[in-house]
C-alpha positions in Angstrom: 5.4 -17.2 27.2 8.7 -19.1 27.8 9.6 -22.2 25.9 12.6 -24.4 26.5 12.5 -27.0 23.7 15.7 -29.0 24.5 19.4 -28.9 24.1 21.1 -26.0 22.3 22.9 -28.5 20.1 22.4 -32.2 19.4 25.1 -34.2 17.5 24.6 -37.8 16.6 27.2 -39.7 14.6 28.9 -43.1 14.6 32.3 -42.8 16.5 31.8 -39.1 17.3 33.2 -39.6 20.9 36.7 -39.5 19.4 35.9 -35.9 18.2 34.0 -34.8 21.2 36.7 -32.4 22.3 36.2 -30.3 19.2 32.7 -29.5 20.4 33.4 -29.3 24.1 36.3 -26.8 23.7 33.7 -24.1 23.1 32.8 -24.1 26.8 36.2 -23.6 28.3 39.6 -25.2 29.1 38.8 -27.5 32.0 36.0 -30.1 32.4 34.7 -32.6 35.0 33.1 -35.9 33.9 30.3 -37.2 36.2 28.4 -40.4 35.5 27.6 -44.0 36.3 30.6 -46.3 37.1 30.2 -48.4 33.9 29.5 -45.4 31.7 32.6 -43.5 33.0 34.7 -46.6 32.2 33.3 -46.7 28.7 33.7 -43.0 27.9 36.6 -41.6 30.0 39.7 -42.7 28.1 38.5 -41.7 24.7 37.1 -38.5 26.0 40.2 -37.6 27.8 42.3 -38.1 24.7 39.8 -36.1 22.6 39.7 -33.0 24.9 43.5 -33.2 25.4 44.0 -32.9 21.7 42.0 -29.7 21.8 44.2 -28.2 24.6 41.6 -29.0 27.4 42.1 -30.9 30.6 39.7 -33.4 32.2 39.8 -33.4 36.0 39.4 -36.7 37.9 36.0 -38.2 37.1 33.2 -38.5 39.7 30.5 -41.2 40.3 27.0 -39.6 40.5 26.0 -41.8 43.4 23.5 -44.3 42.1 20.3 -42.3 42.4 19.3 -38.8 41.2 18.6 -37.8 44.8 19.0 -34.5 46.6 21.7 -36.2 48.7 23.9 -37.0 45.7 23.2 -33.7 44.0 24.2 -31.7 47.1 27.3 -34.0 47.7 28.6 -33.3 44.2 27.9 -29.6 44.5 29.8 -29.4 47.8 32.7 -31.3 46.3 32.9 -29.2 43.1 32.6 -25.8 44.9 36.3 -26.0 45.7 37.4 -27.0 42.2 38.2 -24.7 39.3 36.6 -25.9 36.1 34.6 -24.5 33.2 32.1 -27.2 32.1 30.4 -30.3 33.4 30.1 -33.5 31.3 27.4 -36.0 32.2 27.4 -39.6 31.0 25.3 -42.6 31.6 21.5 -43.3 31.8 18.6 -41.1 32.9 19.4 -40.9 36.6 23.1 -40.0 36.1 22.2 -37.4 33.5 19.4 -35.9 35.6 21.9 -35.6 38.6 24.5 -33.8 36.5 21.8 -31.4 35.1 20.8 -30.5 38.6 24.4 -30.0 39.7 25.1 -27.8 36.7 22.0 -25.7 37.6 23.2 -25.2 41.2 26.7 -24.3 40.1 25.6 -22.3 37.1 27.9 -24.1 34.8 27.4 -25.2 31.2 26.6 -28.9 30.8 27.4 -31.4 28.0 25.6 -34.8 28.0 27.0 -38.0 26.5 24.4 -40.7 26.9 25.6 -44.3 26.8 22.2 -45.8 26.5 19.0 -44.8 24.6 16.5 -45.5 27.5 15.0 -42.1 28.2 14.8 -38.5 26.9 16.7 -37.2 29.9 19.6 -36.0 27.8 17.4 -33.5 26.0 15.1 -32.1 28.7 15.5 -29.2 31.1 14.1 -31.1 34.1 15.5 -33.7 36.6 13.5 -36.6 37.9 14.2 -37.0 41.6 14.2 -40.0 43.8 15.1 -40.7 47.4 18.2 -42.6 48.2 16.3 -45.9 48.1 15.1 -45.3 44.6 11.5 -44.3 45.3 10.2 -41.4 43.1 10.0 -38.0 44.9 9.1 -35.5 42.2 10.1 -33.5 39.1 13.0 -31.1 39.8 12.9 -27.9 37.8 16.2 -26.6 39.2 17.9 -28.3 36.3 19.9 -27.1 33.3 18.9 -27.7 29.7 22.1 -29.1 28.2 24.2 -26.8 26.0 25.3 -29.8 23.9 24.3 -33.5 23.6 26.8 -35.9 21.9 25.4 -39.2 20.8 27.8 -41.8 19.6 25.6 -44.3 17.8 28.3 -46.9 17.7 28.7 -46.8 21.5 24.9 -47.0 22.0 24.7 -50.0 19.6 26.9 -51.9 22.0 24.7 -51.3 25.0 22.5 -54.3 26.2 19.3 -54.4 24.0 17.1 -54.2 27.1 18.0 -50.5 27.4 16.7 -49.7 23.9 13.5 -51.7 24.6 12.9 -49.7 27.8 13.5 -46.5 25.8 10.9 -47.5 23.3 8.5 -48.1 26.2 9.1 -44.8 27.8 8.8 -43.0 24.4 5.5 -44.7 23.5 4.0 -42.9 26.5 4.5 -39.6 24.8 1.5 -40.3 22.5 -0.8 -41.7 25.1 -0.1 -39.0 27.7 -0.1 -36.1 25.3 -3.4 -37.3 23.9 -4.8 -37.2 27.4 -3.3 -34.0 28.7 -4.1 -31.9 25.6 -7.8 -32.4 26.2 -7.6 -29.8 29.0 -5.8 -27.2 26.8 -7.0 -24.5 24.4 -5.5 -25.2 21.0 -2.3 -23.2 20.1 0.3 -23.5 17.4 2.7 -24.9 20.0 0.6 -27.6 21.6 -0.8 -28.7 18.3 2.7 -29.1 17.0 3.7 -31.0 20.1 0.6 -33.3 19.6 1.6 -34.0 16.0 5.2 -34.8 17.0 3.9 -37.2 19.6 1.8 -39.0 17.0 4.8 -39.2 14.6 7.1 -40.6 17.3 4.5 -43.3 18.1 4.2 -44.1 14.4 8.0 -44.3 14.0 8.4 -46.7 16.9 5.6 -49.0 15.7 7.1 -49.1 12.2 10.8 -49.5 12.9 11.1 -50.3 16.6 11.5 -54.0 16.1 14.1 -53.4 13.3 16.1 -51.2 15.6 16.1 -53.9 18.3 17.3 -56.4 15.7 20.1 -54.0 14.8 21.4 -54.2 18.4 21.0 -58.0 18.5 23.0 -58.3 15.3 25.5 -55.5 16.2 24.7 -53.8 12.9 24.4 -50.1 12.7 21.3 -49.2 10.6 19.2 -46.2 9.8 16.4 -47.7 11.7 18.5 -47.9 14.9 19.7 -44.3 14.6 16.2 -43.0 13.8 14.8 -44.8 16.9 17.7 -43.4 19.0 16.9 -39.9 17.8 13.2 -40.4 18.5 13.9 -41.6 22.1 16.5 -39.1 23.1 15.7 -35.9 21.2 12.4 -35.9 19.5 10.3 -37.2 22.4 11.8 -34.5 24.6 10.6 -31.8 22.3 6.9 -32.8 22.8 6.9 -31.3 26.3 9.4 -28.7 25.1 6.9 -27.3 22.6 3.7 -28.2 24.4 4.7 -27.2 27.9 2.1 -27.9 30.6 -0.4 -28.8 27.9 1.7 -31.9 26.8 3.2 -33.3 30.0 3.5 -36.7 31.4 0.3 -38.0 32.9 -1.3 -41.3 34.1 1.3 -43.7 32.7 4.2 -41.9 34.5 2.2 -41.4 37.7 1.5 -45.1 37.9 5.2 -45.8 37.2 6.0 -43.5 40.1 3.5 -45.2 42.4 4.9 -48.7 41.5 8.4 -47.6 42.6 7.3 -47.9 46.2 7.7 -51.7 45.7 11.3 -52.8 45.9 10.6 -55.7 43.5 10.1 -53.2 40.7 13.5 -51.7 41.2 15.0 -54.5 39.0 12.8 -53.2 36.1 13.9 -50.2 34.0 12.0 -46.9 34.0 10.6 -47.4 30.5 9.5 -51.0 31.2 7.4 -49.8 34.1 6.1 -46.9 32.2 5.0 -49.3 29.4 2.8 -51.1 31.9 1.6 -47.7 33.1 0.3 -47.0 29.6 -1.9 -50.0 29.8 -3.3 -48.9 33.2 -3.8 -45.4 31.9 -5.9 -46.7 29.0 -8.0 -48.6 31.5 -8.4 -45.3 33.5 -9.7 -43.7 30.3 -12.0 -46.6 29.5 -10.0 -47.4 26.4 -9.6 -51.1 27.1 -10.1 -51.9 23.4 -6.7 -50.5 22.6 -4.9 -52.9 24.9 -4.8 -56.0 22.7 -2.9 -54.4 19.8 -0.5 -52.7 22.2 0.2 -55.8 24.2 0.9 -57.7 21.0 3.5 -55.1 20.1 4.9 -55.4 23.7 5.2 -59.2 23.1 7.0 -58.6 19.8 9.6 -56.3 21.2 9.9 -57.6 24.8 8.1 -55.1 27.0 6.3 -56.2 30.2 2.5 -56.2 30.3 1.8 -57.8 33.7 2.8 -57.0 37.3 4.5 -60.4 37.6 6.8 -59.7 34.7 8.1 -56.7 36.8 8.6 -58.9 39.9 5.3 -58.2 41.7 3.6 -61.6 42.3 1.0 -60.6 44.9 0.0 -57.4 46.8 -1.9 -57.2 50.1 -4.9 -55.0 50.5 -2.7 -52.6 52.4 -0.2 -52.5 49.5 -3.0 -51.9 46.9 -4.4 -49.1 49.0 -0.9 -47.6 49.4 -0.3 -47.8 45.6 -3.6 -46.0 44.9 -3.1 -43.3 47.5 0.5 -42.5 46.5 -0.2 -42.6 42.8 -2.9 -39.9 42.9 -0.5 -37.5 44.7 2.0 -37.6 41.9 1.8 -34.4 40.0 1.7 -36.3 36.6 -1.7 -37.6 37.5 -3.1 -34.0 37.8 -2.5 -33.7 34.1 -5.2 -36.2 33.3 -8.4 -34.6 31.9 -10.5 -35.9 34.8 -10.0 -36.4 38.5 -8.5 -39.7 39.4 -9.1 -41.4 42.8 -7.1 -44.1 44.5 -9.9 -46.6 43.9 -9.7 -45.8 40.1 -6.0 -46.4 40.1 -6.3 -49.7 41.9 -9.1 -50.8 39.5 -7.2 -49.8 36.4 -3.9 -51.5 37.4 -5.8 -54.7 38.3 -7.7 -54.5 35.0 -4.6 -54.0 32.9 -2.8 -56.8 34.8 -5.7 -59.1 34.2 -5.8 -58.4 30.5 -2.1 -58.9 30.3 -2.3 -62.2 32.2 -4.8 -63.4 29.6 -2.3 -62.7 26.8 0.5 -64.3 28.8 -1.4 -67.5 29.4 -2.1 -67.7 25.6 1.5 -67.3 24.7 2.8 -70.0 27.2 
C-alpha cells in the first residue's frame, strides 16, 4: 500500500507571504518562480524581498504558458535544464500549479506552491490535470510532484475576485457526490471510510458557511468562515483522494466537466463552475433527481451555474450531443462510477439536468 495524502507542510496565515522566505530557505539557496502573469505580478516583489532577507536569490520569473499542457511543461523543462537552482515555486490557479508540479517531477526538484486563488485543490495534490494547447481536457498526469510546502496568504486570497472562490466551492462540493458514488465499488477499509467521512464533512462545511465566506470577500473582511472555506477547498478536499486512493476518486461530475471542455463556449467558465453543473448531471445518471432542487437552490444562493446556457452553451446540434456523449465516457473519471455509463446515458443526463435547471431559472426571472 502506498498513500500520498498531500503536501508535506501547509501553512495558512494572513500576510504570510512577507515571511515566505523563512520557510523556503529550507530547500536551498536559489529559487525559480513560475506562474500566471497576474499571479507573478502579485507575488514576485514581496517574495523576492522575503527570500533575499533569508540569504536566497530568486532567478527571473517565468510564465507557465496559459495551459497545463505537455507543450508548456516540456518548454519549461528545456529552459530550466540549463539553469542552476534548488527549488521551484509555483503560483497562480490550478493550471499554473499543475504545470509547475509536473515540471518539478521531470527535473526532480522540490516544489513550493503559493496559490493566489482558492478555486481548486491543485496546490495540495500529487497529480496534474493536463489539457491540450487549446484548453481541451486530455487526462490526469501522474508524473507530478506532491508539494513539499504550500503557503496560503489568506489576505492575498481575500483580494481575488469572488468568482474564483465560488468556483472553488463548486469544485469541492463534487468531493462528496463523487466519493459517495466511487466508494460503492470498494471494500470498506479504514482509509476509504475516513476519506468518505472527510468528504461528508467538507460538504457540510460548505453548505453551512460557504455563503458567509463569499460575503467576506465581497466586504473585504477576513473572517474565520473565509479561512475555513479556503482550507476546505485547497487542503482538506485534496486529502479525500489522498486517503481514499482509487476508492475515492473523481467520477461522473468531473468526466462531464471534461467532456464539456470540447466546446469553446465553456472556456469562459471556470473549472469549478462546470464541475458544479457536472454534479447535477451525475445525479441524473444515478437516478437521484430528487436531490437537484435543494442543490440548485444552493447554487442560486451562492452564484453557481445550473444550466448549459449559463456556461455559454445556447444550443447543440445532434452531432455535438453525440460527440459530448462519446468523449465523456472515455474520460477515466467516468470509469469510477459504480455502473457502466454509455454515451446515450450521458446525453440524457445532461439534458435532464439542464431541463430541471431551466425550470428553476424561469421561476427566478
